[in-house]
C-alpha positions in Angstrom: 25.8 5.9 19.7 23.6 8.6 18.5 20.4 7.4 17.6 17.9 9.7 15.5 14.9 10.8 17.5 11.7 9.8 15.6 9.6 11.9 13.6 6.0 12.2 14.4 2.9 12.9 12.4 0.4 15.6 13.0 -1.7 13.3 15.2 0.8 12.3 17.3 -1.1 14.0 20.3 -3.9 11.6 19.8 -1.7 8.4 19.5 0.4 9.2 22.5 -2.6 9.0 24.7 -4.5 6.1 23.3 -2.2 3.9 21.4 0.8 1.6 21.9 3.7 3.2 20.0 6.3 1.5 17.9 9.0 3.0 15.5 8.7 2.6 11.8 10.4 4.1 8.8 11.7 6.8 11.1 8.5 7.7 12.6 6.8 6.9 16.1 3.5 5.4 14.9 0.5 3.6 16.8 1.1 -0.1 16.8 -2.6 -0.8 17.9 -5.0 1.1 20.3 -6.8 -2.3 21.5 -5.5 -5.2 19.8 -4.4 -5.9 16.1 -7.3 -8.8 15.7 -10.0 -6.4 17.0 -8.8 -3.6 14.6 -8.3 -6.1 12.0 -12.0 -7.2 12.3 -13.4 -3.7 12.5 -12.2 -2.8 9.2 -13.5 -6.2 7.6 -16.9 -5.5 9.3 -17.5 -2.0 9.4 -15.0 0.5 9.1 -11.5 1.8 10.6 -9.2 4.7 10.3 -5.5 4.9 9.9 -3.0 7.6 10.3 -0.9 7.2 7.2 0.6 10.8 7.3 4.3 9.5 7.5 3.8 8.3 3.7 5.6 10.4 1.3 3.6 12.9 -0.7 5.3 14.7 -3.4 3.7 17.4 -5.5 4.5 17.4 -9.5 3.2 20.0 -11.4 4.2 22.2 -14.7 4.0 21.5 -18.5 6.8 18.7 -18.3 4.9 16.7 -15.6 3.3 14.4 -17.6 6.3 13.4 -19.9 8.5 13.3 -16.9 6.2 10.7 -15.0 6.1 8.7 -18.3 9.8 8.2 -18.2 9.8 7.1 -14.6 7.1 4.2 -14.5 5.7 1.6 -16.8 2.1 2.4 -16.6 0.8 5.0 -19.3 0.3 8.4 -17.7 -1.2 10.5 -20.5 -3.7 7.9 -21.0 -5.0 8.5 -17.6 -7.9 11.3 -17.3 -7.9 13.7 -14.7 -9.2 12.5 -11.6 -7.6 9.1 -11.9 -5.4 7.6 -9.1 -3.6 4.7 -10.3 -1.1 2.0 -8.8 2.4 1.8 -10.2 5.9 1.1 -9.8 9.2 2.9 -9.9 12.0 0.9 -11.5 15.7 1.3 -11.5 17.8 0.7 -14.6 17.8 -3.2 -14.2 14.1 -3.2 -13.9 14.3 -3.8 -10.2 11.4 -2.2 -8.1 12.7 0.7 -6.2 9.2 1.3 -4.9 5.2 0.8 -5.5 3.2 3.8 -5.4 0.1 5.7 -6.0 -0.3 8.4 -8.8 -3.1 10.8 -8.4 -3.7 12.9 -11.7 -5.2 16.2 -10.5 -5.1 17.9 -13.9 -3.4 17.6 -17.3 -0.3 18.4 -15.7 -0.7 18.4 -12.1 -0.2 15.1 -9.9 0.1 14.0 -6.4 2.6 11.0 -5.9 2.3 9.1 -2.9 5.3 6.8 -1.8 6.2 4.5 1.0 7.6 6.0 4.0 10.9 4.2 4.1 11.5 5.1 0.6 10.6 8.7 0.4 14.0 10.3 0.5 15.5 7.7 -1.9 12.4 8.2 -4.3 12.9 11.9 -4.5 16.7 11.9 -4.9 15.8 9.4 -7.9 13.1 11.7 -9.3 15.0 14.9 -9.1 18.0 13.5 -10.5 16.0 12.7 -13.6 13.5 15.7 -13.5 13.9 18.4 -16.5 14.5 22.2 -15.7 11.7 24.2 -15.0 9.5 21.2 -13.6 8.3 21.7 -9.9 8.7 18.6 -7.9 8.1 19.3 -4.3 7.9 17.0 -0.9 4.8 18.3 0.5 4.8 15.3 3.2 5.2 17.7 6.2 2.5 20.2 5.3 -0.1 17.7 4.6 -1.5 14.9 6.6 -3.3 11.8 5.3 -6.0 9.5 7.0 -7.3 6.1 5.5 -11.0 5.2 5.9 -11.4 1.6 5.2 -14.1 -1.0 5.4 -17.8 -1.7 4.1 -18.7 1.3 6.3 -16.1 3.8 4.9 -18.4 5.8 2.7 -21.0 6.5 5.6 -18.5 7.5 8.1 -16.6 10.0 5.7 -19.9 11.2 3.9 -21.2 13.1 6.7 -18.2 15.2 6.8 -18.2 16.2 3.2 -20.3 17.6 0.6 -18.5 15.4 -2.4 -20.9 12.8 -3.3 -18.7 9.8 -2.5 -21.1 7.4 -4.1 -20.4 9.0 -7.4 -16.4 8.8 -7.0 -15.4 5.4 -8.4 -12.8 2.9 -7.1 -9.3 4.4 -8.0 -10.7 7.9 -8.7 -9.6 11.1 -6.8 -11.1 14.6 -6.3 -10.5 17.8 -4.2 -12.9 18.7 -1.8 -13.9 20.2 1.6 -13.9 17.6 4.5 -14.7 18.7 8.2 -14.0 22.2 6.9 -10.7 21.6 5.5 -9.0 21.5 2.2 -8.4 18.1 1.1 -7.8 15.4 -1.8 -9.7 12.5 -1.6 -8.9 9.2 -3.3 -10.9 5.9 -3.4 -7.9 3.8 -2.7 -6.3 1.7 0.1 -4.4 -1.0 1.3 -6.5 -3.4 3.1 -8.6 -5.1 0.4 -11.7 -3.1 1.5 -13.4 -0.4 -0.3 -12.5 3.0 1.3 -10.6 6.3 0.9 -7.6 8.1 1.6 -7.7 11.6 2.4 -5.0 13.9 2.3 -5.5 17.1 4.4 -3.8 20.2 2.9 -2.2 22.8 5.3 -1.6 20.4 7.9 1.5 20.5 10.0 3.0 19.7 13.2 3.0 23.3 14.2 -0.8 23.6 13.3 -2.5 20.2 13.4 -5.9 21.3 14.5 -7.8 20.9 11.4 -6.8 17.2 10.7 -7.0 16.5 14.7 -10.6 17.7 14.2 -11.0 15.5 11.1 -9.5 12.1 12.9 -11.6 12.7 16.1 -14.9 13.0 13.9 -14.1 10.1 12.0 -13.2 8.1 15.2 -16.8 8.8 16.5 -18.0 6.4 13.6 -14.9 4.3 12.8 -12.3 2.3 14.8 -8.9 3.9 15.2 -6.4 1.1 13.6 -2.6 1.0 14.0 0.3 -0.6 12.0 -0.6 -4.2 13.4 -3.8 -4.3 11.6 -2.6 -2.4 8.5 -0.1 -5.3 8.2 -2.5 -8.3 8.7 -4.9 -6.5 6.6 -2.8 -5.9 3.3 -1.1 -9.5 3.9 -4.8 -11.1 4.1 -5.4 -9.0 0.8 -2.2 -10.3 -0.8 -0.8 -7.0 -1.1 3.2 -6.7 -1.1 5.4 -4.5 1.4 8.4 -3.0 -0.5 11.5 -4.1 1.6 9.8 -7.2 2.4 7.9 -8.9 -0.8 9.7 -6.7 -3.2 12.6 -4.7 -3.6 15.2 -3.8 -5.9 16.4 -7.1 -6.8 13.0 -8.2 -7.9 11.2 -7.3 -11.0 7.4 -6.9 -11.7 7.2 -10.6 -13.3 8.5 -12.1 -10.3 6.4 -9.9 -8.2 3.3 -11.0 -10.0 3.0 -7.1 -10.7 3.3 -7.1 -14.3 -0.3 -6.1 -14.9 1.1 -2.6 -14.2 3.0 -2.5 -17.3 1.2 -0.8 -20.3 1.6 -3.0 -23.3 4.1 -1.6 -26.0 5.2 1.3 -23.6 8.9 2.0 -24.0 11.1 4.8 -23.1 10.7 4.4 -19.1 13.7 3.9 -17.0 14.4 -0.1 -17.0 12.1 -0.5 -20.0 14.6 -2.4 -22.0 15.1 -5.0 -19.2 11.7 -5.2 -18.5 10.8 -5.8 -22.8 13.4 -8.5 -22.4 12.3 -10.2 -19.2 8.6 -10.3 -20.7 9.6 -12.6 -23.4 10.5 -15.3 -21.1 9.1 -17.0 -17.9 10.4 -15.8 -14.6 12.6 -18.3 -12.6 10.5 -17.5 -9.5 7.2 -15.9 -8.7 5.4 -14.3 -5.6 2.6 -16.5 -4.4 0.3 -17.0 -1.3 0.2 -19.8 1.2 -2.2 -21.1 3.6 -0.9 -23.2 6.4 -2.6 -26.1 8.1 -1.1 -25.3 11.3 1.7 -22.8 12.6 2.2 -19.2 11.9 4.8 -18.4 9.3 7.1 -15.6 9.3 9.8 -13.5 7.4 12.8 -15.7 6.1 11.1 -19.3 7.1 12.2 -21.9 4.6 9.6 -23.1 2.0 10.0 -26.6 1.0 8.7 -29.2 -1.4 9.2 -32.9 -2.5 12.7 -32.1 -3.7 13.7 -29.9 -0.6 13.7 -26.2 -0.5 12.0 -24.4 -3.1 11.3 -20.8 -1.7 11.2 -18.5 1.4 8.5 -16.7 3.3 8.7 -12.7 2.8 5.6 -11.9 5.0 3.5 -14.1 7.2 0.8 -13.8 9.9 -2.2 -15.0 11.4 -5.2 -14.4 9.5 -8.1 -13.4 11.8 -10.6 -14.5 8.9 -9.3 -17.9 8.1 -8.1 -18.6 11.6 -5.1 -20.0 9.8 -1.4 -19.1 9.4 -0.8 -16.9 5.7 2.1 -16.0 4.1 3.5 -14.2 0.8 6.6 -16.1 -0.5 8.6 -16.7 -3.7 8.6 -20.0 -5.3 10.2 -21.4 -8.1 7.9 -20.9 -11.0 7.4 -24.6 -12.0 5.8 -25.5 -8.7 3.9 -22.4 -8.3 0.5 -23.7 -9.3 -2.5 -22.6 -6.9 -3.6 -25.7 -5.2 -0.1 -27.3 -4.7 1.0 -28.9 -1.6 4.0 -27.1 0.2 5.7 -26.9 3.5 7.0 -24.1 5.7 9.6 -25.1 8.4 8.5 -23.6 11.6 10.8 -24.1 14.7 12.3 -27.0 13.1 9.2 -28.7 12.1 7.7 -28.7 8.6 4.3 -27.5 8.5 2.3 -28.5 5.5 0.2 -26.1 3.3 -1.3 -24.9 0.2 -0.2 -22.7 -2.7 -2.9 -20.0 -3.0 -3.2 -16.9 -5.3 -4.5 -13.9 -3.0 -6.4 -12.6 -1.6 -6.8 -15.0 1.2 -10.5 -14.3 2.1 -13.6 -15.4 0.2 -14.2 -12.3 -2.0 -18.1 -12.7 -2.2 -17.8 -12.2 1.6 -15.1 -9.7 2.5 -13.4 -7.0 0.3 -14.4 -4.2 -2.0 -15.7 -6.9 -4.3 -18.5 -8.5 -1.7 -21.5 -9.0 -2.5 -23.9 -6.6 -1.2 -25.8 -7.8 2.0 -22.8 -9.7 3.3 
């Protein structure tokens, strides 16, 4: 049977000689360079870098850009000032989550939309099918590269390579700048729970990767290269959902505990009528976190309560911070209160745990809210 050859990013030359590789979303990507646990702790304690060039990047520009994006997402777009990056959802007509994404507002009618790699084609098809004539919606994934710099030491690692004052770039803000001599877009965002930045390098292709390769190697002098293993454990420890596992087109924002992205009173976006109706009632289930006393939960494991099965694990792993198994899951709303005792069936044995509202770590010690000095 024919099998498609995985795509590679502009940094594949480095990964192929330094990392253990795996296939993800049609790309051959680094799983780890040393170990997942070591890379995870490097991000929590110092700083790490990730190649996230596989994520989809779409340029949306033109006089109709703002109105177009307003019609696609439940978050108010026009109200965002230039230089703002914001997390939002792409919904279908039934209010289900097609994808979660970051929109970066570069100007009044100029945006960069960053989407999940596995959904990039479907997202672009959806956007093109709903875009007005005369609007430029361009997939720039293959002509740009993207590096995430994450952790309490991220600002020091990146600042030496750019003249942009990163201390003045607030969280979820973005700005274009020169980075290691390359034209780039810097956003103070990330998928680890830590402070950090995502750097989109313009004019970086697989045929001409020298500029972004130079940037990666300079960052690697002060930040630990990290693979998908640590990216997954970090995002799960922070309680961030993964599309395709924790959220999908059959999940609405209220069930996913993501209703905070919906701007109050906003109407007219795809799925808005269903969303408005759903807001008037409690969801039958809701996404929550679990911390187990013993064992490591995995996707698909059954969650049990006093009355039997009450949910299912959607993502699970071992937390290097807690030294325990943690999970995201969906529970019946009535039994989802944080602090409730719950169980997960692991290899036929019921392991007890506690319902938790993420993040799983203590925020005064870890994450972007950590107290200075910790």
